[in-house]
C-alpha positions in Angstrom: -87.4 -25.6 -118.8 -84.2 -24.8 -117.0 -84.0 -21.5 -115.2 -81.6 -19.0 -116.7 -82.0 -16.3 -114.0 -78.2 -16.5 -113.3 -76.2 -13.6 -114.6 -74.5 -14.9 -117.8 -71.5 -13.6 -119.7 -71.1 -13.5 -123.4 -67.7 -14.8 -124.6 -66.0 -15.0 -127.9 -64.1 -18.2 -128.9 -60.7 -16.9 -129.8 -58.8 -20.2 -129.8 -59.6 -23.8 -130.9 -57.1 -26.6 -130.9 -57.4 -30.4 -131.2 -55.0 -31.4 -128.4 -55.6 -35.2 -128.5 -57.7 -37.7 -130.3 -61.3 -36.5 -129.8 -60.4 -33.7 -127.4 -60.7 -30.1 -128.4 -59.5 -27.2 -126.3 -61.3 -23.8 -126.5 -60.0 -20.5 -125.3 -62.6 -17.8 -124.7 -62.6 -14.1 -123.9 -65.3 -11.7 -122.8 -67.1 -10.1 -125.8 -67.0 -6.7 -124.1 -63.3 -6.9 -123.5 -63.5 -6.8 -119.7 -61.7 -9.2 -117.4 -63.3 -12.6 -116.6 -64.3 -13.5 -113.0 -61.5 -15.0 -110.9 -61.2 -18.7 -110.3 -59.1 -21.3 -108.5 -57.8 -24.7 -109.6 -60.6 -27.3 -109.5 -63.2 -24.8 -110.7 -65.6 -25.5 -113.6 -67.6 -23.2 -115.9 -71.2 -23.6 -116.9 -71.5 -23.3 -120.7 -75.0 -22.6 -122.1 -75.3 -24.4 -125.5 -78.6 -24.4 -127.6 -81.1 -26.2 -125.4 -78.3 -27.6 -123.2 -76.2 -26.6 -120.2 -72.8 -28.3 -119.9 -70.0 -28.0 -117.3 -66.3 -28.0 -118.2 -63.3 -27.8 -115.9 -61.1 -24.8 -116.3 -57.6 -25.8 -117.2 -55.7 -22.7 -118.0 -53.9 -20.1 -115.8 -56.0 -18.6 -113.0 -53.8 -15.6 -113.0 -54.8 -14.8 -116.6 -58.3 -13.2 -116.4 -58.3 -12.2 -120.0 -59.3 -15.7 -121.1 -60.5 -19.1 -120.0 -59.4 -22.4 -121.3 -61.4 -25.7 -121.2 -61.2 -29.0 -123.1 -64.1 -31.1 -124.3 -64.0 -34.8 -125.1 -66.2 -35.9 -128.0 -68.6 -38.5 -126.7 -70.7 -40.0 -129.5 -73.1 -41.7 -127.1 -73.4 -38.6 -124.9 -76.3 -36.1 -124.6 -75.2 -33.9 -127.5 -73.1 -31.2 -125.8 -69.8 -32.5 -126.9 -71.0 -33.1 -130.4 -72.2 -29.5 -130.7 -68.9 -28.2 -129.4 -66.8 -30.4 -131.8 -69.0 -29.8 -134.8 -70.4 -26.3 -134.4 -68.1 -24.2 -132.2 -65.3 -22.5 -134.1 -63.1 -19.5 -133.6 -65.4 -16.5 -133.8 -68.4 -18.3 -132.3 -70.0 -16.8 -129.2 -71.1 -18.7 -126.1 -72.9 -17.8 -122.9 -71.2 -18.8 -119.7 -71.9 -18.4 -116.0 -69.3 -17.5 -113.3 -67.0 -20.4 -112.3 -68.0 -22.6 -109.4 -65.7 -24.9 -107.5 -66.6 -28.2 -105.7 -63.1 -29.6 -106.1 -60.9 -27.1 -104.3 -57.3 -27.7 -103.4 -57.0 -28.1 -99.6 -53.9 -26.8 -97.9 -51.4 -29.7 -97.6 -47.7 -30.2 -97.5 -47.9 -31.9 -100.9 -50.2 -33.6 -103.4 -50.8 -36.9 -105.2 -52.9 -36.5 -108.4 -54.5 -39.4 -110.2 -56.2 -38.6 -113.5 -58.0 -40.8 -116.0 -58.7 -39.5 -119.6 -60.4 -36.1 -119.7 -60.1 -36.0 -115.9 -56.7 -34.5 -116.5 -58.3 -31.0 -117.1 -58.8 -29.8 -113.5 -55.6 -31.6 -112.5 -53.7 -29.6 -115.0 -54.5 -26.3 -113.2 -53.7 -27.9 -109.8 -50.3 -29.1 -111.0 -49.6 -25.6 -112.3 -50.5 -24.1 -108.9 -48.1 -26.5 -107.2 -45.3 -25.6 -109.6 -45.9 -21.9 -108.8 -46.0 -22.4 -105.0 -43.2 -24.9 -104.8 -45.4 -27.5 -103.2 -44.2 -31.1 -104.0 -46.6 -33.1 -106.2 -46.8 -36.3 -108.2 -49.2 -37.2 -111.0 -50.3 -40.6 -112.2 -52.1 -40.1 -115.6 -53.8 -43.0 -117.4 -55.7 -43.2 -120.7 -56.5 -45.7 -123.3 -53.7 -44.6 -125.7 -51.1 -42.0 -125.8 -52.7 -40.1 -128.6 -56.0 -39.9 -126.7 -54.4 -38.3 -123.6 -54.7 -34.5 -123.5 -51.6 -32.6 -122.6 -49.4 -35.7 -122.9 -46.4 -33.8 -124.4 -46.7 -31.1 -121.8 -46.7 -33.5 -118.8 -44.0 -35.6 -120.3 -41.5 -32.8 -119.7 -42.3 -32.8 -115.9 -40.3 -35.2 -113.8 -43.1 -35.7 -111.3 -45.6 -36.9 -113.9 -46.1 -40.6 -114.6 -47.8 -41.0 -118.0 -49.3 -44.5 -118.2 -51.3 -45.3 -121.3 -53.4 -48.4 -120.8 -52.4 -50.2 -124.0 -48.8 -50.2 -122.7 -49.0 -50.2 -118.9 -52.4 -51.6 -118.2 -54.8 -50.1 -115.6 -53.4 -47.7 -113.0 -52.1 -49.6 -110.0 -54.1 -47.7 -107.4 -53.0 -49.8 -104.4 -49.4 -49.1 -105.2 -50.1 -45.4 -105.8 -51.8 -45.1 -102.4 -49.1 -47.1 -100.7 -46.4 -44.7 -102.0 -48.4 -41.5 -101.2 -46.4 -39.7 -98.4 -48.3 -39.2 -95.1 -50.1 -35.9 -95.0 -50.2 -35.5 -98.8 -53.6 -34.7 -100.1 -54.8 -37.1 -102.8 -57.0 -35.9 -105.7 -58.6 -38.0 -108.4 -60.7 -37.1 -111.5 -61.8 -39.4 -114.3 -64.5 -42.0 -115.2 -66.7 -43.5 -112.5 -64.9 -46.9 -112.6 -61.7 -45.2 -111.6 -63.2 -43.1 -108.9 -65.1 -46.1 -107.4 -61.9 -48.2 -107.5 -59.7 -45.5 -105.8 -62.3 -44.9 -103.1 -62.5 -48.6 -102.3 -58.7 -48.8 -102.3 -58.3 -45.7 -100.1 -60.9 -47.0 -97.6 -58.9 -50.2 -97.2 -55.8 -48.3 -96.2 -57.5 -45.5 -94.3 -56.7 -42.6 -96.7 -59.0 -39.9 -97.9 -59.3 -39.1 -101.6 -60.8 -35.9 -103.0 -62.8 -36.8 -106.2 -64.7 -35.0 -108.9 -67.4 -36.9 -110.8 -68.9 -36.5 -114.2 -71.7 -39.0 -113.5 -73.7 -40.1 -110.5 -71.9 -42.3 -108.0 -72.9 -45.9 -107.7 -75.3 -45.9 -104.7 -73.8 -47.4 -101.6 -76.8 -46.9 -99.3 -80.6 -47.4 -99.7 -82.7 -44.4 -98.7 -86.3 -44.4 -97.7 -88.2 -41.5 -99.2 -90.9 -39.8 -97.2 -92.9 -36.6 -97.4 -91.1 -33.4 -96.3 -92.1 -29.8 -95.8 -89.9 -27.2 -97.4 -90.1 -23.6 -96.3 -88.6 -21.0 -98.7 -86.8 -18.4 -96.5 -86.9 -15.6 -99.1 -90.6 -15.7 -99.8 -92.0 -17.6 -96.8 -93.7 -20.0 -99.2 -94.3 -23.5 -97.9 -94.0 -26.4 -100.3 -95.1 -29.9 -99.6 -92.9 -32.5 -101.1 -94.4 -35.9 -101.7 -92.6 -39.2 -101.1 -92.2 -39.9 -104.8 -91.3 -36.3 -105.8 -87.8 -34.7 -105.6 -87.5 -31.5 -103.6 -86.3 -29.8 -106.8 -89.4 -30.9 -108.8 -91.7 -29.8 -106.0 -90.1 -26.3 -105.8 -90.4 -25.9 -109.6 -94.0 -27.1 -109.6 -94.8 -24.5 -106.9 -93.3 -21.7 -109.1 -90.1 -21.3 -107.1 -87.2 -20.0 -109.4 -84.4 -22.6 -109.0 -81.4 -23.2 -111.2 -80.8 -26.8 -112.3 -79.4 -29.0 -115.0 -78.3 -32.6 -114.5 -80.9 -33.7 -111.9 -78.6 -36.4 -110.7 -76.5 -34.7 -108.1 -73.3 -34.1 -110.1 -73.2 -30.6 -111.6 -74.0 -28.5 -108.6 -76.2 -26.0 -110.4 -79.1 -26.4 -108.0 -77.1 -25.8 -104.8 -79.2 -24.2 -102.0 -78.2 -23.0 -98.6 -79.9 -24.8 -95.7 -81.2 -22.3 -93.1 -82.7 -24.9 -90.8 -83.1 -28.7 -90.9 -81.0 -31.8 -91.4 -80.4 -32.6 -95.1 -79.9 -36.2 -96.2 -77.2 -35.9 -98.8 -77.3 -38.1 -101.9 -75.1 -36.1 -104.3 -71.7 -36.9 -105.7 -70.3 -33.4 -105.0 -69.9 -32.6 -101.3 -67.0 -33.7 -99.2 -67.5 -35.5 -95.9 -66.8 -32.3 -94.1 -69.4 -30.3 -96.1 -72.0 -33.1 -95.6 -71.5 -33.0 -91.9 -71.8 -29.2 -91.8 -75.3 -29.4 -93.4 -74.9 -25.9 -94.8 -75.9 -26.6 -98.4 -77.8 -29.3 -100.3 -78.7 -30.3 -103.9 -82.5 -30.7 -104.1 -82.4 -32.6 -107.3 -81.5 -35.7 -105.4 -81.1 -34.9 -101.7 -84.0 -34.8 -99.1 -84.3 -34.4 -95.3 -83.6 -36.7 -92.4 -86.5 -35.0 -90.6 -89.9 -33.7 -91.7 -89.0 -30.1 -92.4 -86.3 -28.0 -94.2 -85.9 -24.2 -94.5 -84.0 -23.4 -97.6 -82.6 -20.0 -98.7 -84.6 -19.7 -101.9 
């Protein structure tokens, strides 16, 4: 059973709009009328649905703490969260959410190149708005199967720096050309399906550019890891947990009675993030940037392990 020890907020659904084919946008407000926690572009909110925990990128205005906005794509072959939102959640419904978390923050840069595929436009929308407010130059390349399936199509069509490229008209995004035209020093952000993220990472590697990405699914493994036993010491309690070679750190902690938040178990949602007090983590997640991996300050025990024989975690 997933831990629910995190402090949750009860929110009312005060707005519901079909903004594209199979994409519904929800607007929620705190049930007690208080302000919502602050957030920055790139943040997502954890939404607790019956028997499920799902993560949706916030796409509204960070300056407006009276409400949050997020959009949900209906995925018939998904795990049930999008079906529940589309079929059961209406204006007047109540939801439980946690405070926003951000693994996709905007770095300080002279300008930005945004690449979005499908529902990946949601965090990019807030980033574009931030650039508009700050006066930072930006350009967006937004692809989708068809115009009517692309959320916020009309909104972005009014902005001169947005290139809207439905696949049925323009084909796949020309990532090599996009990277070649990206001004030196501009930060490059991409969000969308795994095939898009993998392709842009490969294209960026070929030309020596860095791309900031956010994944909805595990990355395709590029390295083979050798699992081995590891000893994990829990800094808060002093409890020592032995993790077998065929057991994840997360599962070993749960089996030992340690209270750990978790959801996806595949290194994409960030729910199980733990601070590393001592030791050298071997990162296998799809969340951390290269800089964060090298710092070794946090890890995701659902997939990551240790390069050595021992870790001390703040849990």
